[in-house]
C-alpha positions in Angstrom: 36.6 -3.2 19.7 40.1 -3.6 21.1 41.3 -0.4 19.3 38.1 1.6 19.0 39.7 4.5 17.0 41.2 2.0 14.5 37.7 0.3 14.2 36.0 3.7 13.7 38.5 4.5 11.0 37.8 1.2 9.3 34.0 1.6 9.4 34.3 5.2 8.1 37.0 4.8 5.4 36.2 1.2 4.2 32.5 0.7 4.9 31.3 4.3 4.2 29.9 5.0 7.7 30.2 8.5 9.3 30.7 9.2 13.0 27.7 10.8 14.6 28.7 10.9 18.3 31.3 9.7 20.7 31.1 8.9 24.5 34.2 9.3 26.6 34.6 7.6 30.0 35.5 9.2 33.3 39.3 8.9 32.6 39.1 10.3 29.1 39.1 7.1 27.0 36.7 6.6 24.1 34.1 4.1 25.4 31.5 4.1 22.6 31.0 5.6 19.2 27.8 6.1 17.2 28.1 5.6 13.4 25.6 5.8 10.6 25.3 5.2 6.9 22.1 5.7 4.9 19.7 5.3 7.8 21.6 2.4 9.4 23.0 3.4 12.8 25.4 1.1 14.7 27.3 1.6 18.0 30.9 0.6 18.4 31.8 -0.3 22.1 35.2 -0.7 23.6 36.1 -4.3 24.1 38.3 -4.8 27.3 39.8 -8.2 26.4 40.3 -10.6 23.5 38.1 -13.3 25.2 34.8 -11.3 24.8 32.4 -12.7 22.2 32.5 -11.8 18.5 29.5 -10.2 16.7 27.5 -11.5 13.7 25.2 -8.8 12.5 22.7 -9.0 9.7 21.9 -5.6 8.0 18.9 -5.5 5.7 19.4 -2.9 2.9 16.7 -0.5 1.7 16.5 -0.5 -1.2 17.5 -4.1 -1.2 18.9 -4.2 -4.7 22.0 -2.2 -3.9 24.3 -5.1 -2.9 26.4 -5.2 -6.1 27.0 -1.5 -5.9 27.9 -1.8 -2.2 30.2 -4.7 -3.0 32.1 -2.6 -5.7 32.4 0.3 -3.2 33.7 -2.0 -0.4 36.2 -3.6 -2.8 37.5 -0.3 -4.0 37.9 0.9 -0.4 39.8 -2.2 0.6 37.2 -3.6 3.0 37.6 -7.2 4.2 35.1 -9.0 2.1 34.6 -12.6 3.2 32.1 -13.5 0.5 30.7 -11.4 -2.3 26.9 -11.1 -2.8 25.5 -14.6 -3.2 21.9 -15.8 -3.5 20.9 -18.0 -0.6 18.5 -20.8 -1.0 16.1 -19.0 1.5 15.7 -16.2 -1.0 18.0 -13.5 0.1 21.3 -12.3 -1.4 23.9 -11.9 1.3 27.4 -10.3 1.2 29.7 -11.1 4.2 32.2 -8.6 5.4 34.6 -8.6 8.4 35.9 -5.7 10.5 39.3 -5.5 12.2 38.1 -7.4 15.2 36.8 -10.4 13.2 33.2 -9.3 13.8 31.0 -10.4 10.8 28.6 -8.1 9.1 26.1 -9.7 6.7 24.5 -7.2 4.3 21.3 -8.6 3.0 18.8 -7.9 0.2 15.9 -9.6 -1.4 16.8 -9.6 -5.1 14.7 -12.4 -6.4 11.9 -11.1 -8.7 9.5 -13.9 -7.5 9.9 -12.8 -3.8 9.5 -9.0 -4.3 6.2 -7.6 -2.7 3.5 -6.7 -5.2 
């Protein structure tokens, strides 16, 4: 994250995460932040330059049938939605979201009745 505080604000205000902890380096700069939402915990780490890699992260939801509600929430919050929930041919519904650093978050759920466990 080039601007870690701006990223924390985005994840909390737009994607519904809450800040759990913060790590400050020896000179007093925020180096890493722990966020969580409904049992999903992610860590945001300071990116030192623009050339570092971008992230693509798949997040499986539990319960898996909450993608449409999550999509509505993200829309209302002004999140950067790249693609609304869409059924993939491999059997999962996926919603694609971006953060402020163009990292890609893919929220996934198994919503096909024929694939649900018995």
